[in-house]
C-alpha positions in Angstrom: -50.8 16.9 -107.7 -52.0 17.8 -104.4 -54.7 15.0 -104.3 -51.7 12.7 -104.2 -49.6 14.3 -101.5 -49.5 12.1 -98.4 -50.6 14.4 -95.5 -50.4 11.9 -92.7 -46.7 11.0 -93.7 -46.2 14.8 -93.8 -47.4 15.1 -90.3 -45.2 12.2 -89.1 -42.3 14.0 -90.8 -43.3 17.3 -88.9 -43.3 15.4 -85.7 -40.0 13.7 -86.3 -38.4 16.8 -87.5 -39.7 18.9 -84.4 -38.3 16.2 -82.0 -35.1 16.0 -83.9 -34.7 19.8 -83.9 -35.5 20.0 -80.1 -32.9 17.2 -79.3 -30.3 18.9 -81.5 -30.6 22.2 -80.0 -30.7 20.9 -76.5 -27.5 19.0 -77.1 -26.1 22.2 -78.6 -27.1 24.3 -75.4 -25.5 21.4 -73.1 -22.4 21.2 -75.1 -22.1 25.0 -74.9 -22.5 24.9 -71.2 -19.9 22.3 -70.8 -17.5 24.0 -73.2 -17.8 27.1 -71.3 -16.6 25.6 -68.0 -13.9 23.3 -69.6 -10.2 24.2 -69.7 -10.1 23.2 -73.3 -13.4 24.1 -75.0 -12.6 22.7 -78.4 -12.2 19.2 -76.8 -15.9 19.4 -75.8 -17.3 21.4 -78.9 -15.9 19.2 -81.8 -17.2 15.7 -80.5 -20.5 17.4 -79.4 -21.0 18.9 -83.0 -19.9 15.6 -84.7 -22.3 13.6 -82.6 -25.4 16.0 -83.0 -24.7 16.4 -86.8 -24.3 12.5 -87.2 -27.6 11.8 -85.3 -29.5 14.5 -87.2 -28.3 13.1 -90.6 -29.2 9.6 -89.3 -32.7 10.7 -88.5 -33.1 12.6 -91.6 -31.8 9.6 -93.6 -34.4 7.3 -91.7 -37.3 9.6 -92.4 -36.4 10.1 -95.9 -36.9 6.3 -96.3 -40.6 7.0 -95.5 -41.1 9.2 -98.6 -40.9 12.6 -100.0 -43.6 14.0 -98.0 -42.1 12.9 -94.7 -38.7 14.4 -95.5 -40.4 17.8 -96.6 -42.1 17.7 -93.1 -39.0 16.9 -91.4 -36.9 19.8 -93.0 -39.9 22.2 -92.5 -40.2 21.4 -88.8 -36.4 21.6 -88.3 -36.4 25.1 -89.7 -39.3 26.3 -87.9 -38.0 25.2 -84.7 -34.7 26.8 -85.4 -36.3 30.1 -86.3 -38.6 30.1 -83.1 -35.5 29.4 -81.0 -33.4 32.0 -82.9 -36.2 34.6 -82.4 -36.8 33.8 -78.7 -33.3 33.6 -77.7 -31.7 36.7 -79.4 -30.8 39.4 -77.0 -33.4 42.1 -76.7 -32.4 45.4 -78.3 -32.5 48.2 -75.9 -34.1 51.4 -76.9 -31.7 54.2 -77.7 -32.6 58.0 -77.2 -32.5 60.1 -80.2 -29.6 62.5 -80.3 
C-alpha cells in the first residue's frame, strides 16, 4: 500500500494547501480589519466569507483532480497552518496568583 503512495504528488498537495491556507487566513484578517472600520460590518464580512470559501473550494477541487495523495496533502497542510495560526495568535493567559 505505502509503496504505491505518490509522495511527490503529496508534496505538491502540501504546498498547494499551505498556500491556500495562507491566502485564506490573510483574506480573513484583511476582511476583519475592513469590517471593524465599516459602519455596516456584515456588508463586508458576508462577501468576504463567500469569496474566500468559494476560492478555497475551487482550489481544493482543482487539487483533487490531481489525485488522492494531493488532496490528502492539501487538507493536511490547511489544517496544520490553521493550527499554527490559532496557537500563535491566541491571547496569552496571564498568570494568576493563588488565593
